[in-house]
VEXDREN-2710 file (C-alpha; in Angstrom, 1 decimal):
% VEXDREN-2710
k/r/px/py/pz
1/MET/20.7/8.0/8.9
2/ARG/19.4/5.1/10.7
3/ARG/15.4/4.5/11.8
4/THR/14.6/6.0/14.9
5/SER/13.4/2.8/17.0
6/ARG/9.9/4.6/17.9
7/ARG/8.9/5.2/14.4
8/LEU/5.7/4.0/13.9
9/THR/4.4/4.4/10.7
10/SER/5.7/2.4/8.2
11/ILE/7.5/3.4/4.6
12/VAL/6.9/1.8/0.9
13/THR/9.5/2.0/-1.3
14/THR/9.2/1.1/-5.1
15/LEU/11.9/-0.7/-6.4
16/GLY/13.4/0.3/-10.1
17/PRO/16.6/1.1/-11.9
18/ALA/17.4/3.7/-9.2
19/SER/17.5/1.7/-6.3
20/SER/17.8/-2.5/-7.2
21/ASP/21.1/-2.4/-6.6
22/GLU/22.6/-3.8/-3.4
23/ALA/23.9/-0.7/-2.1
24/THR/20.6/1.3/-2.4
25/LEU/18.9/-1.3/-0.6
26/GLY/21.2/-1.8/2.0
27/ALA/20.6/2.0/2.6
28/PHE/16.8/1.3/2.7
29/ALA/17.0/-1.5/5.2
30/GLU/19.4/0.4/7.7
31/ARG/17.1/3.9/7.0
32/GLY/13.8/1.1/8.3
33/VAL/12.2/0.8/4.9
34/ASP/9.1/-1.9/6.3
35/VAL/7.6/-2.8/2.6
36/VAL/9.2/-2.7/-1.0
37/ARG/6.7/-2.7/-4.1
38/LEU/7.6/-4.6/-7.2
39/ASN/5.7/-2.7/-9.6
40/PHE/5.0/-5.5/-12.4
41/ALA/3.7/-2.3/-15.0
42/HIS/7.4/-2.3/-15.5
43/GLY/9.9/-5.1/-15.9
44/ASP/9.9/-8.4/-16.5
45/PRO/9.7/-11.4/-13.9
46/GLU/13.4/-12.4/-14.0
47/THR/14.4/-9.2/-13.2
48/HIS/11.8/-9.2/-10.2
49/GLU/13.2/-12.3/-8.9
50/ARG/16.8/-11.1/-9.0
51/THR/15.8/-8.6/-7.2
52/LEU/13.4/-10.0/-5.0
53/ARG/16.1/-12.7/-4.0
54/LEU/18.4/-9.6/-3.0
55/VAL/15.7/-7.9/-0.8
56/ARG/15.0/-10.9/1.5
57/ARG/18.7/-11.4/1.7
58/ILE/19.9/-8.0/2.9
59/TRP/17.4/-7.6/5.1
60/GLU/17.7/-11.0/6.9
61/ASP/21.2/-9.9/7.2
62/ALA/20.0/-6.8/8.8
63/GLY/18.0/-8.8/11.1
64/ARG/14.6/-7.5/10.0
65/PHE/11.6/-8.4/8.3
66/VAL/10.4/-6.7/5.4
67/SER/7.0/-6.7/3.3
68/VAL/7.2/-7.3/-0.4
69/LEU/4.0/-6.2/-2.5
70/GLN/3.5/-7.2/-6.1
71/ASP/1.7/-4.2/-7.7
72/LEU/-0.3/-5.5/-10.8
73/ALA/-0.2/-3.7/-13.9
74/GLY/-4.3/-4.2/-14.6
75/PRO/-6.3/-3.1/-17.8
76/LYS/-4.6/0.3/-18.3
77/LEU/-6.2/1.6/-21.6
78/ARG/-3.4/3.3/-24.1
79/LEU/-3.5/5.4/-26.8
80/ARG/-2.5/4.1/-30.4
81/THR/-1.8/6.5/-33.2
82/PRO/-1.5/6.1/-36.8
83/GLY/2.1/5.3/-37.2
84/GLY/3.1/5.7/-33.8
85/ARG/3.1/9.8/-34.3
86/PRO/2.1/12.3/-32.5
87/VAL/-1.8/13.7/-33.3
88/THR/-2.4/17.4/-32.7
89/VAL/-5.8/18.3/-32.2
90/ALA/-7.3/22.0/-30.9
91/GLN/-10.0/22.9/-28.9
92/GLY/-13.4/22.0/-30.0
93/ALA/-12.2/19.8/-32.9
94/THR/-13.7/16.3/-33.6
95/ILE/-11.3/13.6/-33.2
96/ARG/-12.0/10.1/-34.5
97/LEU/-11.6/7.2/-31.7
98/VAL/-11.7/3.8/-34.1
99/ARG/-11.9/0.4/-32.8
100/GLU/-9.0/-0.4/-35.2
101/LEU/-6.2/1.6/-36.7
102/SER/-6.8/-0.4/-40.2
103/GLY/-8.2/-0.2/-43.4
104/PRO/-10.7/3.2/-44.2
105/ALA/-10.1/4.4/-40.4
106/GLY/-8.1/7.3/-42.2
107/PRO/-4.9/9.3/-41.3
108/ASP/-6.1/10.9/-38.4
109/ALA/-7.8/8.5/-36.7
110/VAL/-6.9/7.3/-33.1
111/ALA/-7.6/3.8/-31.2
112/THR/-6.7/2.5/-27.9
113/THR/-5.4/-1.1/-26.6
114/PHE/-9.3/-2.1/-25.7
115/PRO/-11.1/-2.2/-28.7
116/ALA/-14.5/-2.5/-26.9
117/ILE/-14.3/1.0/-25.8
118/VAL/-16.2/1.5/-28.9
119/ASP/-19.0/0.1/-27.3
120/ASP/-18.6/0.9/-23.6
121/CYS/-18.5/4.8/-24.0
122/ARG/-21.7/6.5/-24.3
123/GLU/-22.7/10.3/-25.7
124/GLY/-21.6/12.6/-23.0
125/GLU/-19.0/10.5/-21.2
126/PRO/-15.4/12.4/-21.0
127/VAL/-12.3/10.5/-22.6
128/LEU/-9.5/12.1/-21.0
129/PHE/-6.0/11.2/-22.4
130/GLY/-2.2/11.7/-20.5
131/ASP/-3.6/11.8/-17.4
132/GLY/-6.2/14.4/-18.3
133/ALA/-3.7/16.7/-20.3
134/VAL/-6.1/16.6/-23.0
135/ARG/-9.9/16.1/-22.0
136/THR/-12.4/15.2/-24.5
137/ARG/-16.0/14.3/-24.6
138/VAL/-17.7/11.8/-26.6
139/VAL/-20.5/13.6/-29.2
140/GLY/-21.1/10.7/-31.4
141/ARG/-21.2/7.2/-31.9
142/SER/-21.1/5.0/-34.9
143/PRO/-20.7/1.0/-35.1
144/ASP/-17.2/0.8/-35.0
145/ALA/-15.8/4.9/-33.8
146/LEU/-16.5/7.3/-31.5
147/ALA/-16.8/11.3/-32.3
148/LEU/-14.6/13.0/-29.3
149/GLU/-14.5/17.0/-29.3
150/ALA/-11.3/18.4/-27.8
151/GLU/-11.9/20.9/-24.8
152/ASP/-8.4/21.7/-24.5
153/ASP/-5.6/22.1/-26.9
154/GLY/-2.7/19.7/-27.2
155/GLU/-1.1/16.5/-28.5
156/LEU/-2.1/12.7/-28.6
157/ALA/1.1/10.7/-28.2
158/ASP/1.3/6.7/-29.1
159/GLY/1.1/5.0/-25.4
160/MET/-0.4/8.0/-23.5
161/GLY/-2.9/6.7/-21.1
162/VAL/-6.7/6.7/-21.4
163/ASN/-9.1/7.4/-18.6
164/LEU/-12.5/6.8/-18.4
165/PRO/-14.3/8.4/-15.4
166/GLU/-17.6/7.9/-15.9
167/THR/-17.8/4.8/-18.2
168/ASP/-19.0/1.2/-17.1
169/LEU/-15.8/-0.2/-18.5
170/SER/-16.4/-4.0/-20.0
171/ALA/-12.5/-4.6/-19.5
172/ALA/-11.9/-7.0/-17.1
173/SER/-10.1/-6.1/-13.6
174/MET/-7.6/-8.8/-14.3
175/THR/-5.6/-9.2/-17.5
176/GLU/-4.1/-12.9/-18.3
177/LYS/-0.7/-11.6/-18.0
178/ASP/-1.8/-10.2/-14.0
179/TRP/-3.1/-13.9/-14.0
180/ARG/0.4/-14.9/-14.9
181/ASP/2.1/-12.4/-12.5
182/LEU/-0.6/-13.6/-9.6
183/GLY/0.9/-17.0/-10.1
184/TRP/4.6/-15.9/-9.9
185/ALA/3.5/-14.1/-6.5
186/VAL/1.8/-16.8/-4.9
187/ALA/5.3/-19.1/-6.1
188/HIS/7.6/-16.6/-4.5
189/GLU/5.7/-16.6/-1.8
190/VAL/5.3/-12.8/-1.9
191/ASP/3.0/-10.8/1.3
192/PHE/1.1/-9.0/-0.7
193/VAL/-0.4/-8.3/-4.0
194/GLY/-1.6/-4.5/-5.0
195/LEU/-5.2/-4.9/-7.3
196/SER/-5.2/-2.4/-10.0
197/PHE/-8.3/-0.3/-10.8
198/VAL/-10.6/-2.1/-8.6
199/ARG/-14.3/-1.2/-9.2
200/ARG/-16.4/-4.4/-7.3
201/ALA/-16.2/-6.4/-4.4
202/ASP/-16.0/-9.4/-6.5
203/GLU/-13.2/-8.4/-8.6
204/VAL/-11.6/-8.9/-4.7
205/ARG/-13.3/-12.2/-4.3
206/ALA/-11.7/-13.8/-7.4
207/VAL/-7.9/-12.8/-6.7
208/LYS/-8.4/-14.2/-3.0
209/ASP/-9.8/-17.5/-4.2
210/ARG/-7.2/-17.8/-6.9
211/ILE/-4.7/-17.6/-4.1
212/ALA/-6.4/-19.9/-1.9
213/ALA/-6.9/-22.4/-4.5
214/ALA/-3.1/-22.5/-5.2
215/GLY/-2.7/-22.6/-1.4
216/GLY/-0.8/-19.1/-1.2
217/THR/-0.8/-17.0/2.0
218/THR/-0.6/-13.6/-0.5
219/ARG/-3.1/-11.2/1.2
220/VAL/-4.9/-8.7/-1.6
221/ILE/-4.9/-5.0/-1.4
222/ALA/-7.4/-3.3/-2.9
223/LYS/-6.3/0.0/-4.7
224/ILE/-8.6/2.6/-4.9
225/GLU/-8.4/4.6/-7.9
226/LYS/-11.2/4.5/-9.6
227/PRO/-14.8/6.2/-9.3
228/GLN/-16.6/3.4/-9.1
229/ALA/-14.7/1.9/-6.3
230/VAL/-15.4/5.0/-4.2
231/GLU/-19.1/3.9/-4.6
232/ASN/-18.7/0.5/-3.3
233/ILE/-15.9/1.3/-0.6
234/ASP/-17.9/-1.0/1.9
235/ALA/-18.2/-4.0/0.1
236/ILE/-14.5/-3.6/-1.1
237/LEU/-13.2/-3.3/2.6
238/ARG/-15.3/-6.4/3.6
239/GLU/-13.4/-8.7/1.1
240/SER/-9.7/-6.9/1.2
241/ASP/-7.1/-7.4/3.0
242/GLY/-5.8/-3.5/3.0
243/LEU/-6.3/-0.4/0.9
244/MET/-4.2/1.6/-0.9
245/VAL/-5.3/5.0/-1.6
246/ALA/-3.6/5.3/-5.3
247/ARG/-4.3/9.1/-5.7
248/GLY/-2.8/9.2/-9.4
249/ASP/-5.7/7.7/-11.2
250/LEU/-8.3/8.7/-8.6
251/GLY/-7.1/12.2/-9.7
252/VAL/-7.5/11.7/-13.1
253/GLU/-10.9/10.2/-12.4
254/MET/-12.5/12.4/-10.2
255/ASP/-12.7/16.0/-9.3
256/LEU/-8.8/16.5/-8.0
257/ALA/-10.5/18.9/-5.1
258/ARG/-12.0/15.7/-3.8
259/VAL/-8.9/13.7/-3.4
260/PRO/-7.9/15.1/0.1
261/ILE/-11.5/14.0/1.2
262/ILE/-11.7/11.1/0.2
263/GLN/-8.1/9.9/1.3
264/LYS/-9.7/10.9/4.5
265/ASP/-12.7/8.9/4.2
266/LEU/-10.9/5.8/3.3
267/ILE/-8.3/6.4/6.1
268/ARG/-11.3/6.5/8.6
269/ARG/-13.0/3.7/7.3
270/ALA/-10.0/1.4/6.9
271/ALA/-9.6/1.9/10.6
272/ALA/-13.0/1.2/11.8
273/ALA/-12.8/-2.1/9.2
274/GLY/-9.5/-2.8/11.2
275/VAL/-7.3/-3.0/7.9
276/PRO/-3.9/-1.9/7.0
277/VAL/-4.0/1.5/4.8
278/ILE/-1.2/2.7/2.4
279/THR/-1.1/6.6/1.4
280/ALA/0.2/6.8/-1.9
281/THR/1.7/8.6/-5.4
282/GLN/3.4/11.9/-5.5
283/MET/4.2/12.3/-2.0
284/LEU/7.6/13.5/-2.7
285/GLN/7.3/13.7/-6.4
286/SER/9.8/16.7/-6.8
287/MET/12.3/14.8/-5.3
288/ILE/12.9/12.6/-8.5
289/THR/15.0/15.9/-9.8
290/GLU/15.6/17.5/-6.8
291/PRO/17.5/16.9/-3.5
292/SER/14.8/18.6/-1.7
293/PRO/10.8/18.5/-1.7
294/THR/8.5/21.3/-1.9
295/ARG/6.8/22.5/1.4
296/ALA/3.4/21.1/0.1
297/GLU/4.7/17.8/-0.5
298/VAL/6.2/17.5/3.4
299/SER/3.1/19.0/4.6
300/ASP/1.2/16.3/2.5
301/VAL/3.2/13.3/4.0
302/ALA/2.9/14.8/7.7
303/ASN/-1.0/15.0/6.9
304/ALA/-1.2/11.2/5.6
305/VAL/0.8/10.6/9.4
306/PHE/-2.0/12.5/10.9
307/ASP/-4.9/10.8/9.4
308/GLY/-3.8/7.4/10.4
309/SER/-1.9/5.7/7.5
310/ASP/-0.4/2.5/8.2
311/ALA/2.0/3.5/5.7
312/VAL/3.3/6.1/3.1
313/MET/4.5/5.4/-0.3
314/LEU/7.3/6.4/-2.6
315/SER/6.8/5.6/-6.1
316/GLY/8.9/7.1/-8.8
317/GLU/10.9/8.8/-6.5
318/THR/12.7/5.5/-5.5
319/ALA/12.4/3.7/-8.9
320/VAL/13.6/6.3/-11.2
321/GLY/14.5/9.1/-8.9
322/LYS/18.4/10.8/-8.6
323/HIS/17.7/10.5/-4.9
324/PRO/16.4/7.2/-3.9
325/VAL/17.9/7.4/-0.3
326/ARG/17.8/11.3/0.2
327/ALA/13.9/10.5/-0.8
328/VAL/13.8/8.1/2.0
329/ASP/15.7/9.8/4.6
330/MET/13.1/12.7/4.3
331/MET/10.0/10.7/4.7
332/GLY/11.4/9.3/7.8
333/HIS/12.3/12.3/9.5
334/ILE/8.8/13.8/8.2
335/ILE/7.2/10.6/9.8
336/ASP/9.2/11.1/13.4
337/LEU/8.4/14.8/13.5
338/ALA/4.7/14.7/12.7
339/GLU/4.9/11.2/15.5
340/GLU/6.5/13.0/17.7
341/TYR/3.7/16.0/17.7
342/ALA/1.0/14.0/17.4
343/THR/2.1/12.0/21.0
344/ALA/3.1/15.7/22.8
345/SER/-0.5/17.0/21.7
346/GLU/-2.7/13.8/22.0
347/TRP/-3.8/14.5/18.4
348/PRO/-7.3/12.5/18.1
349/ARG/-6.5/8.7/16.6
350/PRO/-9.1/7.2/14.1
351/SER/-11.5/5.2/15.6
352/GLY/-10.4/1.7/15.5
353/GLN/-13.5/-0.2/15.9
354/ALA/-12.7/-3.4/13.7
355/GLU/-16.0/-5.0/12.9
356/ARG/-14.7/-8.1/11.2
357/TYR/-13.2/-9.2/14.9
358/VAL/-15.0/-10.8/17.5
359/TRP/-16.4/-8.7/20.4
360/ALA/-13.7/-10.6/22.8
361/GLU/-10.7/-9.5/20.3
362/ARG/-11.9/-6.1/20.2
363/ALA/-12.1/-6.3/23.8
364/ILE/-8.8/-7.0/24.7
365/ALA/-7.5/-4.5/22.0
366/LEU/-9.3/-1.5/23.4
367/GLY/-8.4/-2.5/27.1
368/ALA/-4.6/-2.6/26.1
369/SER/-4.7/0.9/24.5
370/ARG/-6.3/2.4/27.7
371/ILE/-3.9/0.5/30.0
372/ALA/-1.1/1.3/27.8
373/LYS/-1.8/5.3/28.3
374/ASP/-3.2/4.7/32.0
375/LEU/0.6/3.3/32.8
376/GLY/2.6/4.6/30.3
377/VAL/3.9/1.5/29.2
378/ALA/7.4/2.0/27.0
379/LEU/6.5/-1.6/24.8
380/VAL/3.0/-3.7/23.8
381/VAL/3.9/-7.2/23.4
382/ALA/1.4/-9.5/21.3
383/LEU/1.6/-12.9/20.6
384/THR/0.1/-13.7/17.6
385/HIS/0.1/-17.0/15.0
386/SER/-2.2/-15.2/11.9
387/GLY/-1.0/-11.9/12.8
388/ALA/-4.5/-10.6/13.4
389/THR/-3.8/-9.9/17.3
390/ALA/-1.2/-7.3/16.0
391/LEU/-2.9/-5.6/13.2
392/LEU/-6.1/-5.2/15.7
393/LEU/-4.1/-3.4/18.1
394/SER/-2.1/-1.4/15.4
395/LYS/-5.7/-0.1/14.6
396/GLN/-6.1/1.5/18.0
397/TRP/-3.3/4.0/17.1
398/LEU/-1.2/3.4/20.4
399/ARG/2.0/5.7/21.1
400/VAL/4.2/3.2/21.6
401/PRO/5.6/0.3/19.3
402/ILE/4.3/-3.2/19.6
403/LEU/6.3/-5.9/19.3
404/ALA/4.9/-8.8/17.8
405/LEU/5.8/-12.1/18.1
406/SER/4.7/-15.0/16.4
407/ASP/5.5/-18.7/15.2
408/ARG/5.3/-18.0/11.4
409/LYS/7.8/-16.5/9.5
410/GLU/4.9/-15.4/6.6
411/THR/3.2/-13.6/9.4
412/CYS/6.2/-11.7/10.6
413/ARG/7.0/-10.5/7.0
414/GLN/3.2/-9.4/6.5
415/MET/3.1/-7.3/9.8
416/ALA/5.7/-5.3/8.8
417/LEU/3.3/-3.3/6.7
418/TYR/1.2/-2.8/9.6
419/ARG/1.8/0.8/11.8
420/GLY/3.5/0.4/15.0
421/ILE/4.4/-3.0/14.8
422/VAL/7.8/-4.4/15.5
423/PRO/7.8/-8.4/14.3
424/ALA/10.1/-10.8/15.6
425/TYR/10.2/-14.6/15.0
426/HIS/9.9/-17.3/17.6
427/PRO/9.3/-20.7/16.5
428/ASP/7.3/-21.9/20.4
429/LEU/5.0/-19.5/21.4
430/ILE/3.1/-22.3/23.4
431/ARG/5.9/-24.4/25.5
432/ASN/8.6/-22.2/26.3
433/GLU/8.4/-21.1/30.3
434/ASP/11.0/-18.7/29.7
435/LEU/8.9/-16.6/27.3
436/VAL/8.9/-13.3/28.9
437/CYS/12.4/-13.4/29.9
438/GLU/12.9/-14.0/26.2
439/ILE/10.2/-10.8/25.4
440/GLU/12.7/-8.9/27.3
441/ARG/15.7/-10.4/25.4
442/ALA/13.9/-9.3/22.2
443/ALA/13.0/-6.0/23.4
444/LEU/15.9/-4.7/24.8
445/ALA/18.1/-6.0/21.7
446/ARG/16.0/-3.8/19.5
447/LYS/16.1/-0.8/21.8
448/LEU/12.6/-0.3/22.5
449/VAL/13.1/-0.7/26.5
450/ALA/15.0/-0.1/29.1
451/ALA/15.4/-2.2/32.3
452/GLY/12.5/-0.7/34.8
453/ASP/10.6/0.1/31.5
454/ARG/6.6/-1.3/32.0
455/ILE/5.2/-3.5/29.1
456/LEU/2.2/-4.5/28.4
457/ILE/2.0/-8.3/27.2
458/ILE/-1.0/-9.7/25.3
459/SER/-1.2/-13.5/24.9
460/GLY/-3.8/-16.0/24.8
461/GLN/-4.1/-19.7/26.8
462/PHE/-3.3/-21.4/23.6
463/PRO/-1.1/-18.8/21.6
464/GLY/-0.4/-20.8/18.9
465/GLN/-4.0/-21.2/17.6
466/PRO/-5.6/-18.0/15.9
467/GLY/-8.3/-16.3/17.5
468/GLY/-7.3/-17.2/21.0
469/THR/-6.2/-13.6/22.7
470/ASP/-7.6/-13.4/26.0
471/THR/-5.0/-12.4/28.4
472/LEU/-3.0/-8.6/29.2
473/ARG/-0.4/-8.7/31.7
474/VAL/2.3/-5.6/32.9
475/HIS/5.8/-6.6/33.4
476/THR/8.5/-4.6/34.3
477/VAL/11.7/-5.1/32.7
478/SER/14.5/-6.2/35.1
479/CYS/17.4/-6.4/33.5
480/GLY/19.6/-5.3/31.0
481/HIS/20.7/-7.8/29.1
482/GLU/20.9/-8.1/25.7
483/GLY/19.9/-11.5/23.7
484/GLY/19.5/-12.4/19.8
485/THR/17.1/-10.7/17.7
486/GLY/14.9/-13.8/17.6
END
């Protein structure tokens, strides 16, 4: 199943043991996967480097650009049990969570990978284990231990995740491993880095500053999975190059029934801010083991498209699942039908005010949106150096693809994430007198237009310079020739 040439919403696939071989990656490229995610919570840098080289070669051979997203592990707290043995708990029983599992801690005590949890937690605050499978609450404190009352029967296993939804944790958002992994991303020219467990805007700024100091072009996506991030979302948005609605930990840390509301609100805010947003976690979860998704999962993906997601993400489905290629096929099929319905029914688009752009750029984008609709153009073409014009246009939720030509390959790779954008490389945006003809050839080669179609070209007097977009031009495709993919 090949990708429809007019699909607008991007697909992110997480790579892992089930999907890092050449045949599976080739199938992903053929089916129009736009972004691959390298999860640095698992694997080692050498394995990720081999996968990265393979990805770039396969997509280049396919004549397409792909964004690479490195997902940093972040300070994930893990449970430690005596001797690594499971600890059975009963509802109403008291559990001792100690600073260190040593000496007088006792055989029934447990600890975590972050000893300062004993200092940070306050009485009355919840402590959740195993993604909320066992819920406890702090009922007492001493200098070196917390007394936790169990609200459920269950078993505490060594290595189980620990969540503290109401605690102002003193752990830094970036661990030493994360800083090393970020250095790897910059050195390997990774396009995006996902910052896990964001709480404040200054955490995003610190990462961006480190990337800039190293001379990198990697952009930062804030993963929203903590209550503190939701509370500080406006400031985080101002610093971030994108958002990920990371519904897994978000659903553990907050009232699960609020997650759909938060999802819609985050997508709306990202549209208003003019940044891309990825909806992630458990979208087709059952396909890790089953050949088909549940009806609820299909509805979940379609609603993420209707909400205005730039991209929808597959996690375990493609990383460790039994049916990685089938999961991509199903995701693409759901997107295609959802977008077809949205176009036919004039589904209301998210508001794309894009406050971070100057008024002239915003006016051009809004004008392009109106012209594209009124004239029934088949394609919008944007000439862009930094990708800002393409991103701004993508947030207008146009019903047609946007062919974005850039003279920078790193910009082309980053634009693969943006909704509706088909990136193309052109080494000379300024001095080429036959640019319109080359635009035609690039569009025809990608089967985005046919002879007689109208296209809308957006450029500037100096298209190689950022921020100079000031021209709209309507052009009718006059020939049926095909050229290279550019």
